[in-house]
C-alpha positions in Angstrom: -11.3 -58.9 51.0 -11.0 -59.2 54.8 -13.2 -57.2 57.2 -10.2 -55.0 58.3 -9.5 -54.1 54.7 -13.1 -53.3 54.1 -13.3 -51.0 57.1 -10.1 -49.1 56.1 -11.4 -48.8 52.5 -14.6 -47.2 53.7 -12.8 -44.9 56.1 -10.3 -43.7 53.4 -13.1 -43.4 50.8 -15.1 -41.3 53.3 -12.2 -39.0 53.9 -11.8 -38.5 50.2 -15.5 -38.1 49.5 -16.1 -35.7 52.4 -13.4 -33.3 51.1 -14.2 -33.6 47.4 -17.1 -31.1 47.3 -14.8 -28.4 48.8 -11.7 -29.1 46.7 -13.3 -29.5 43.3 -15.2 -26.8 41.5 -17.0 -29.4 39.4 -20.2 -31.0 40.4 -19.3 -34.5 41.8 -15.8 -33.9 40.4 -17.1 -34.6 36.9 -19.7 -32.1 35.6 -18.4 -28.6 34.8 -20.7 -25.8 36.0 -21.3 -22.4 34.3 -21.4 -20.6 37.7 -19.1 -21.4 40.6 -20.6 -23.7 43.3 -21.9 -22.0 46.4 -22.0 -23.4 49.9 -25.6 -24.9 49.5 -24.5 -26.9 46.4 -21.4 -28.1 48.2 -23.5 -29.2 51.2 -26.0 -31.0 49.0 -23.1 -32.7 47.2 -21.7 -33.7 50.6 -25.0 -35.4 51.5 -25.0 -37.4 48.2 -21.4 -38.5 48.8 -22.4 -39.5 52.4 -25.1 -41.7 51.0 -22.8 -43.2 48.3 -20.1 -44.1 50.8 -22.7 -45.4 53.2 -24.1 -47.6 50.5 -20.7 -49.0 49.7 -20.2 -49.7 53.4 -23.6 -51.5 53.6 -22.6 -53.5 50.5 -19.3 -54.6 52.0 -20.9 -55.4 55.4 -23.5 -57.6 53.5 -20.7 -59.4 51.8 -19.0 -60.4 55.0 -22.1 -61.6 56.8 -25.3 -60.5 58.5 -26.0 -56.7 58.5 -26.2 -55.2 62.0 -29.4 -53.3 62.8 -28.9 -49.5 62.4 -31.2 -47.0 64.2 -31.1 -43.2 64.1 -28.1 -43.2 66.4 -26.0 -44.9 63.8 -26.9 -42.3 61.1 -26.4 -39.4 63.5 -22.9 -40.6 64.5 -21.8 -41.4 60.9 -23.2 -38.2 59.6 -21.3 -36.1 62.2 -18.2 -38.2 61.5 -18.5 -37.5 57.8 -18.9 -33.7 58.4 -15.8 -33.9 60.7 -13.9 -35.6 57.9 -14.9 -32.7 55.6 -13.3 -30.1 57.9 -9.9 -29.9 56.1 -11.6 -29.3 52.7 -13.9 -26.6 54.3 -10.9 -24.9 55.8 -9.1 -25.0 52.5 -12.0 -23.5 50.6 -13.4 -20.9 52.9 -10.9 -20.0 55.7 -7.4 -20.4 54.2 -6.0 -17.1 53.1 -4.6 -17.3 49.5 -1.8 -14.9 48.6 -2.3 -13.0 45.3 
């Protein structure tokens, strides 16, 4: 797998994972819950998805060569990017008016 393919894979997976908590009513899209998910559960799930996608990105970067040092700035930028990617799912769940 080339570096370009790895980058696009991580970006597309981040887009999917960022919207999954808002689109699915199941916990991590697998576990059915007795009560509907509230915003706090969805945000906690969003953090877990961020860590999983980041771990995959770290793994793919390690496979291609030396891992670049990452300070707090890297995590601040990728975290805000992940939240930005989650915006369509948030709009769909909370702001989109559904007709009865």
